[in-house]
Structure formats: C-alpha cells, structure tokens
C-alpha positions in Angstrom: 0.0 0.0 0.0 1.3 3.4 -1.0 -0.1 6.7 0.2 0.5 10.1 -1.3 -0.6 13.5 0.0 -1.2 15.8 -2.9 -3.2 18.5 -4.6 -3.3 20.6 -7.7 -1.9 20.0 -11.2 1.7 19.3 -10.0 0.6 16.7 -7.4 -1.8 15.1 -9.9 1.2 14.5 -12.3 3.1 12.4 -9.9 -0.1 10.8 -8.6 -0.6 9.6 -12.2 3.0 8.3 -12.3 2.4 6.3 -9.1 -1.0 5.1 -10.4 0.6 3.8 -13.6 3.6 2.0 -12.0 1.7 0.4 -9.1 -0.6 -2.6 -9.1 -4.3 -2.0 -9.1 -5.9 -1.0 -5.8 -2.7 -0.3 -4.0 -2.6 3.6 -4.1 -4.3 6.0 -1.7 -4.3 9.7 -2.4 -5.1 12.1 0.5 -6.1 15.3 -1.4 -6.2 18.9 -0.2 -9.7 20.4 0.0 -8.8 23.8 1.5 -9.2 25.3 -2.0 -12.8 24.1 -2.2 -15.2 26.9 -3.0 -18.8 27.8 -3.9 -19.6 29.0 -7.3 -23.1 29.7 -8.6 -24.3 28.0 -5.4 -22.4 24.8 -6.2 -19.8 23.1 -4.1 -16.6 22.9 -6.1 -13.6 20.8 -5.1 -10.8 21.7 -7.6 -8.0 19.5 -6.3 -10.2 16.5 -5.8 -11.5 16.8 -9.4 -8.0 17.5 -10.9 -6.5 14.4 -9.3 -9.5 12.3 -10.2 -9.8 13.5 -13.8 -6.0 13.0 -14.3 -6.1 9.4 -13.1 -9.2 8.8 -15.2 -7.2 10.0 -18.3 -9.6 12.9 -19.0 -7.8 15.9 -17.6 -7.8 19.1 -19.7 -4.8 20.2 -21.7 -3.8 22.7 -19.0 -4.0 19.9 -16.3 -7.4 21.0 -14.9 -11.0 20.6 -16.1 -12.0 17.9 -18.6 -10.3 17.5 -22.0 -12.5 18.6 -24.9 -15.2 20.1 -22.6 -17.6 22.7 -23.9 -18.7 25.9 -22.2 -22.2 26.5 -23.3 -23.5 26.8 -19.7 -20.8 29.3 -18.9 -21.7 31.4 -21.9 -25.4 31.3 -21.0 -24.7 32.3 -17.4 -22.7 35.2 -18.8 -25.7 36.4 -20.7 -27.6 36.5 -17.5 -24.9 38.7 -15.9 -23.5 36.0 -13.7 -19.7 35.9 -12.9 -17.8 33.8 -15.4 -14.2 34.2 -14.2 -14.2 30.7 -12.8 -14.2 28.9 -16.1 -16.1 25.7 -15.5 -16.9 23.4 -18.5 -20.2 21.7 -19.0 -19.1 18.2 -18.0 -17.1 19.6 -15.1 -20.3 21.4 -14.1 -22.1 18.1 -13.9 -19.6 16.9 -11.3 -20.2 20.0 -9.2 -24.0 19.6 -9.5 -23.7 15.9 -8.4 -21.4 16.8 -5.5 -23.7 19.6 -4.3 -26.9 17.4 -4.5 -25.1 14.7 -2.6 -23.9 17.0 0.2 -27.4 18.3 0.6 -28.8 14.8 1.1 -26.2 14.2 3.8 -23.4 12.3 2.1 -19.9 13.0 3.2 -17.3 14.4 0.9 -15.3 11.2 1.3 -18.2 9.1 0.1 -18.9 11.5 -2.8 -15.3 11.5 -3.9 -15.2 7.7 -3.8 -18.3 7.4 -6.0 -17.1 10.0 -8.5 -13.7 8.2 -8.8 -15.2 4.7 -9.2 -17.8 6.1 -11.7 -14.9 7.4 -13.8 -13.0 4.1 -13.6 -10.4 5.2 -11.2 -9.0 2.3 -9.1 -7.1 4.3 -6.6 -8.6 5.6 -3.4 -9.1 9.4 -3.7 -9.6 10.6 -0.2 -10.4 14.2 0.9 -8.2 15.3 3.8 -11.3 16.0 5.9 -15.1 16.0 5.5 -15.3 19.4 7.2 -15.2 22.8 5.5 -11.7 24.3 5.5 -10.9 27.5 3.5 -7.6 28.8 2.5 -7.5 32.6 2.9 -4.6 34.9 1.9 -3.8 38.4 3.1 -3.0 41.0 0.6 -2.3 44.7 1.2 -6.1 45.1 0.5 -7.1 42.6 3.1 -8.0 38.9 3.2 -9.2 37.1 0.0 -10.2 33.6 -0.8 -7.8 31.2 -2.5 -9.8 31.0 -5.8 -10.0 34.8 -6.0 -6.2 34.9 -5.7 -5.4 31.9 -7.9 -8.0 32.0 -10.7 -9.6 35.5 -10.7 -6.4 37.4 -10.1 -4.1 34.9 -11.8 -1.9 34.5 -8.7 -0.3 37.9 -9.4 -1.3 39.7 -6.2 1.5 39.8 -3.6 0.6 37.7 -0.5 1.7 38.5 3.0 0.1 35.8 5.1 -1.9 32.5 4.7 -4.4 30.9 7.0 -6.7 27.9 6.8 -10.0 28.9 8.2 -11.9 26.1 10.0 -8.8 23.9 10.4 -9.1 23.7 14.2 -12.6 22.3 14.0 -11.8 19.9 11.3 -10.6 16.3 11.7 -8.9 13.8 9.5 -11.2 11.1 8.2 -10.9 7.5 9.4 -10.1 6.6 5.8 -7.2 9.1 5.5 -5.8 8.0 8.9 -6.1 4.3 7.8 -4.2 5.0 4.6 -1.3 6.6 6.5 -1.3 3.8 9.1 -1.3 1.0 6.5 1.2 2.5 4.1 4.4 0.9 3.0 5.6 4.2 1.7 4.2 7.8 2.2 4.9 10.4 -0.4 4.4 14.2 -0.1 3.8 15.1 -3.7 5.4 18.0 -5.6 2.4 20.1 -4.9 2.5 23.7 -3.8 3.6 23.3 -0.2 1.7 26.3 1.2 -1.5 25.8 -0.8 -1.8 22.0 -1.1 0.4 20.1 1.4 0.5 22.2 4.5 -3.3 22.4 4.7 -3.4 18.6 4.8 -0.7 18.5 7.4 -2.6 21.0 9.5 -5.7 18.9 9.8 -5.9 17.6 13.3 -4.8 13.9 13.3 -2.7 14.0 10.2 0.6 15.1 11.6 0.3 12.8 14.5 -0.4 9.9 12.1 2.6 10.7 10.0 4.8 10.9 13.1 3.6 7.5 14.3 3.8 5.8 10.9 6.3 3.0 10.4 6.6 3.7 6.7 9.4 5.9 5.3 8.0 9.3 4.2 9.6 11.2 1.3 8.7 14.5 -0.3 9.1 15.5 -3.9 10.2 19.1 -4.2 8.3 21.3 -6.6 11.3 23.8 -6.6 13.9 24.3 -9.2 16.6 26.8 -8.2 15.0 29.7 -6.3 11.4 29.2 -7.4 9.0 26.6 -8.4 8.8 24.6 -11.7 5.5 26.3 -12.3 2.9 28.3 -10.4 3.3 30.5 -7.3 4.8 28.0 -4.9 8.1 29.8 -4.7 6.5 33.2 -3.9 4.3 31.7 -1.2 7.2 30.0 0.6 8.1 33.5 2.0 4.8 33.7 3.8 5.9 30.8 6.0 9.4 32.3 6.4 11.1 29.6 4.3 13.3 30.3 1.2 11.8 29.3 -2.2 14.1 26.4 -2.6 14.2 22.6 -2.1 16.1 23.3 1.1 13.2 25.5 2.2 10.7 22.7 1.4 12.8 20.3 3.5 12.7 22.8 6.4 8.9 23.1 6.1 8.5 19.3 6.3 11.3 18.7 8.9 10.4 16.2 11.5 7.9 14.4 9.2 10.0 13.3 6.2 12.9 10.9 6.0 14.0 11.9 2.5 13.4 14.4 -0.3 13.7 14.2 -4.0 15.2 17.3 -5.6 16.2 18.5 -9.0 19.6 17.5 -10.2 20.3 21.2 -10.8 19.9 21.7 -7.1 22.5 19.2 -6.0 24.4 22.0 -4.2 21.6 22.1 -1.7 21.9 18.4 -0.8 24.5 18.8 2.0 22.4 21.5 3.7 19.4 19.3 3.6 21.2 16.2 4.9 22.5 18.3 7.8 18.8 18.4 8.8 18.8 14.6 9.0 16.9 14.3 5.7 18.3 12.0 3.0 18.4 13.4 -0.6 17.9 12.0 -4.0 18.9 14.2 -6.9 17.2 13.5 -10.2 15.2 15.0 -13.1 12.0 16.3 -11.4 10.4 18.0 -14.5 7.5 15.9 -15.8 7.1 16.7 -19.5 5.1 13.6 -20.4 3.7 10.4 -19.0 7.1 8.6 -19.3 8.6 11.3 -17.0 5.8 10.9 -14.5 6.3 7.1 -14.3 10.1 7.5 -14.1 9.9 10.0 -11.3 7.3 8.0 -9.4 9.5 4.9 -9.7 12.6 6.7 -8.6 10.7 8.1 -5.6 9.4 4.7 -4.5 12.8 3.1 -4.9 14.4 5.9 -2.9 11.8 5.6 -0.1 12.1 1.9 0.1 15.9 2.2 0.5 15.3 4.2 3.6 13.4 1.5 5.5 
C-alpha cells in the first residue's frame, strides 16, 4: 500500500505516475480540500477533481478541467450577468451539481469522492483530507481574500503577505485518511504547492500525529527548481511561512515528518544543507514533461523511499 498527499496539477502529475507504476488498488491519495469553493451556489472541489480527472485519463490540456469540454452553460450564465471568471466546463459542471446534491442529502465528501472516482473508472482511493469545511485565505495589502479569488480570478499575481486555513481547528482527519497513513508501506508528499496544497493537509488535526507515528518511510518530492517553483506561485508563497523558495526551504517546512526528499539534479548544491537536517536526498530530473517522465519520477521516488526502510 502506497499513500500520497497531494493537490493541484503538479501533485496530480506524480499521482498519475504512481498510479501507472503500481498494481491496481494499492494507491491511496489524500487530497487537499482547503481550496474548495462555492460558485453559482455549487460546491466545487478543484484539487479532488483535478486528481480524479488526471487518473481517469480525462484531464484538460492545462491539467485541470475535462479534456474537450464545452462551455455552453458558462456562456449562458454570462448572458444572465453571472460571474464567469471561474471557467467551468459543461461536463465539469455536472460533477459540481452531483457533489452539491449529494452533500445536501447528507453524504460525506469522502463518500462522494469515492463514488465519482469509481464512476470514472479510477481504481485508486481518492480521499479528501477532511469531511469538514476548510478554506484557504490569503492576506494582501487590500485585506483577506479567498484562494480562488487569488489563484484564478487574479491569476496569482497579487503579492501575498500571510496565509491561514479557516476552519482547520474544528476539522478532523477522516478515518479513511488515517487508515491510509497507518497501512502505508511508503508515504509520499507530492510535488504540490507546499503552502496551498500540502501544509493544509498536514494542519488537519490527526494527520501530523499519524505521520509521526507511521512506520513507513516518508519522502517528499520538491516542486522547486533553483530559487522558485517549476510552475505556479509555490516559490512566492514560501516566503509567507518564512522559508526560502528552494528545495532546502521545502525540506525545512517538512522537517520532523520526512525521511527523505527528491530534488532536481540542478539543485545538488543544496543536498548537503538538507542532509544536515537529518533528511536524505535523491537528486534526479524532477520535471515531468510527459507520462514517461511521470512514471520515471514515481518509480525513482518509490525506490528511494524503500531504500530508507
């Protein structure tokens, strides 16, 4: 059993690599839900959907949404004067409608995510980090804004001074997520944005304790390349947690939880600094250009983790 903690397009890439190199029904993915939002009165879970669509082989060309989707509903809503900055396709909209209806009849987010995944032919367990509502909020010089306002509406160009996860104290890790950590042979912290996708999961009461108690080796895959991220705003946001935007900074953020970290070959000069923290290092090509790269990086990560047992 392999368990990965992930979120977003970057995390979905290595999740797909793990999915493709592992036997059926051996992968569990604990997915960030702190970027969930409400749009047009519907409950949207972007990271859950991105991971699920990716594993189902139907993710859009940019890594999110559904490949080949149409946008007739979005256009019609625009004619009515509704906001259309959150570009949701017609088939993607069906997922949001199904999720919202299921929540209203009392189903948990965990049960809903499992049904969506199985309906799309996904054999991995796609597990929300919690069934409670947690919301990532970011402080700008204009005040606090929601994650999707920052990431989608403003194109993650607004400088961020602070991040908080509203509702995290009242949340709890699900029994399914805790079981996935307890039963794992290897635990992987995916190359997702640390501040937006991994740290919210680690902040859910019960998750950090489960990681600390786990017998499995835990390795992270760094999303950084040099002083910044391979893509997205991960590097910029590392400064909000007083960490440098480097793989060494990621290792510092996860110190005490990980046994090893996979970093880009170009960042080999950071390896000694990281190993001084008591964290082993694997230097390799961490850029995933195609499915072969995803499988290679997933295989390298698993082999590295198993060597740390």
